[in-house]
C-alpha positions in Angstrom: -12.0 -26.3 28.3 -13.0 -23.6 30.7 -15.3 -20.7 29.9 -12.3 -18.2 30.1 -10.3 -20.3 27.7 -13.2 -20.3 25.1 -13.4 -16.5 25.4 -9.7 -16.2 24.7 -9.9 -18.5 21.7 -12.9 -16.7 20.3 -11.4 -13.2 20.8 -8.1 -14.5 19.3 -10.0 -15.9 16.3 -11.8 -12.6 15.8 -8.6 -10.6 15.9 -6.9 -13.0 13.5 -9.8 -12.8 11.1 -9.8 -9.0 11.3 -6.1 -8.7 10.5 -6.6 -11.2 7.7 -9.4 -9.0 6.2 -7.2 -5.9 6.6 -4.3 -7.6 4.8 -6.6 -8.7 2.0 -8.0 -5.2 1.6 -4.6 -3.7 1.4 -3.4 -6.3 -1.0 -6.4 -5.6 -3.3 -5.6 -1.9 -3.2 -1.9 -2.5 -4.1 -2.9 -4.8 -6.9 -5.3 -2.1 -8.3 -2.3 0.2 -8.6 -0.7 -2.3 -10.9 -2.0 -0.4 -13.9 0.3 2.5 -13.0 3.4 0.3 -13.0 4.5 1.2 -16.5 4.8 4.8 -15.6 6.2 4.5 -12.1 9.6 3.1 -13.1 11.7 0.5 -11.4 11.1 1.8 -7.8 7.4 1.3 -8.2 7.8 -2.1 -9.6 10.1 -3.2 -6.8 7.7 -1.8 -4.2 4.7 -3.6 -5.8 6.2 -7.0 -6.3 8.2 -6.9 -3.1 5.1 -6.2 -1.0 3.1 -9.0 -2.7 6.0 -11.5 -2.4 6.5 -10.6 1.3 2.7 -11.1 1.9 2.5 -14.4 0.1 5.7 -16.1 1.3 5.5 -18.0 4.6 8.7 -16.5 5.9 7.7 -13.5 8.0 8.8 -11.4 10.9 5.7 -12.5 12.8 3.9 -15.9 12.5 1.3 -16.1 9.7 -1.9 -16.0 11.9 -0.7 -12.4 12.9 -0.9 -10.3 9.7 0.3 -7.0 11.2 3.7 -7.1 9.6 2.1 -8.0 6.2 -0.3 -5.1 6.6 2.6 -2.8 7.4 4.5 -3.8 4.3 1.4 -3.5 2.1 0.5 -0.1 3.6 4.0 1.1 3.1 4.0 0.0 -0.5 0.6 1.6 -1.1 1.8 4.9 0.4 4.9 4.8 -1.7 3.1 4.0 -4.9 0.5 6.6 -4.2 3.2 9.3 -3.8 4.9 8.2 -7.0 1.6 8.4 -8.9 0.9 11.9 -7.5 4.4 13.0 -8.5 4.1 11.6 -11.9 0.6 13.2 -12.4 2.0 16.6 -11.2 5.0 16.3 -13.6 2.7 15.4 -16.5 0.5 18.5 -15.9 3.4 21.0 -16.0 3.7 23.0 -19.1 6.7 22.4 -21.2 9.5 24.8 -20.4 8.3 25.8 -16.9 10.5 25.3 -13.9 9.5 22.5 -11.5 8.4 25.0 -8.8 5.8 26.6 -10.9 3.0 24.0 -11.3 0.3 26.5 -12.3 0.2 29.4 -14.7 -0.8 32.6 -12.9 -3.3 34.7 -14.7 -3.9 38.4 -13.9 -7.1 39.2 -12.1 -9.4 41.5 -14.0 
């Protein structure tokens, strides 16, 4: 093998390793949101399990050494689950009987 070919192989290996690490980090973050699944409803469960199944299964849009599509699916699921969690947290903080657009009670300034 020529020197240029070794450089291409090494750079390709480093990029593959970097995308693998990124996919693993995103998968760990998605798994950590699993404790919220009971309160996020069916949409949260579908996003969670769908993202993990897509990441684990060998049938992908891109070949498995390139984890960019897996990272995209995991990142999308993480964004969706985070938004659901924030919406649920905001809904839980509302006072009973207040309209949805009034999240905080306004107090007069003295």
